[in-house]
Every structure is written in structure tokens, then in C-alpha cells.
N, C-alpha and C positions, 0 to 999 in steps of 0.2 A: 362878694359875689363869687360864685363858682365858675370854673372855666366853661367857655362856650362848647356846645355839642352840636353835632350835625343832625339833620333830619333823620338820617339812618339810625343814629343813636336813640333819638326820641321814639322812633317807630318800633323799637324793641320792647317798649313798655306796653303792657296789656292792662289798660285802665278800664274798669267796669263799674257799672252801677250795681249795688247789692242792697238787699233788704235784710235788716237785722231781725233774725227770728228769735234769738235768745241772747241774753247778756247776764253775766254774773261776775262777781269779784273774784280775782285770782286768789287762791287760798294761801299762797306763799309770797305775795308781793303787794305792798301797799299802794303802788301807783298803777297797777295793771288791771284791766278788765278782759274777760274772755267773751268774745262775740261769736255766735254762730250766725253766719250770713248765707243768703241764697243768691246765686247768680244764674238765672235760668234754671236748669235742671240740677245744677251742682250746689252742694252745701259744703261750707268750709268753716274751720275755726280760725279766728284771728286773735292774736294777743295784742292789745292796744294800751299804750301808756296814757290813758285819759281818765283814770280813776281820780276822783277829787275834783274833776271838771264836769263830769257827767255821771249820773246815777244809772244803773242798769235799766231801770224802768223808763227813763227818758229816751232810751235808744231803741227799745223793742218796737218794731213796726215801722221804723224810719228807714229811709234810704241813705246810703253813704257811697263814697267813691273809694274803690279798693284797687291797689296795685296787685293784680291777679297772678302775675308770673314771677313774683319774688321767690327766690329759693326758700324752701321750707326751713324752719329753725325751731329749736326747742328753747323756750324762754321760761326759766324757773320751773322746769318739769312739764310744761304744757306746749303742745305742738302749735305752731303758728304757720298758716298756709297763705300768707299774703300780708298786705299792710294797708291799714286805713289811712286816708289822707286827711291831714289837719293842718291848720295854720297856728302859729304862735304869735301873740301880740301882748306885750307888757305882762308876761307871766300867765296869760290866759291861753287856753287851748280851744280852738274852734274847729269842729269837725266839718269837713267840706261835704256839701249835700247838693243834689240837683234842686233847682228852684221850682220844678214841676215834677209830678210823678212820671217815672220812666219804667219801661219794661226791665225786669230783673235781667242782668247780664248785658244791658245795652252798653255799647262801646263808647268810651269817652275819648274825644280827639281834640 
């Protein structure tokens, strides 16, 4: 288990509901997918290490949970502007999703 954090630490995370508009395989990495997501009026690209667990077609049109204020990074030559949240269980990766349709950009608390 990781060290305890305070509520103030947690409140710095900007977790949002996002809709996947497009998904494709990363051209230079076997484990990565490139996702274009919408959160309200904003569209971003996220690089996610879920290739092999999800196909791009399975994700388009679905809602996911995104860490919206993660520092931008370039992963294998592609810009990533956030992080998709997922769980790992016995080598399987499970993308976290709302159980009901939400407004794009809805805050997760």
C-alpha cells in the first residue's frame, strides 16, 4: 500500500468523465493506444497502455475516467494530455467507467 495522503492532496486531482471520440493503435509501441477524448468543450489525446486488452473499436463512443490535470508527456513520439484510469487484476486490465451515462467533463469525486 502507498503512503496515506491528505484530503488536500486528493483535491489536487482533476478526475473527469470523458467520451472516447477516436482510438487507434500507436504506430511505434505494441502496448499503447492513442485515444482522442472529449470532456465538455475540450478534446485531448491520451496515450494508454491498454492495447492487447481493448481494441480501438471497443472504446469509441464509451465513457471513461481521466486524470485531466496530469502533466503533459510525450510517449514514443505521441503527446499524452492526461491519463485513463484502469484497474489491474491477474494480468488483466479493466478500464474504469461510469455505470450510467454522464455529461462529458463531469467531475469525479
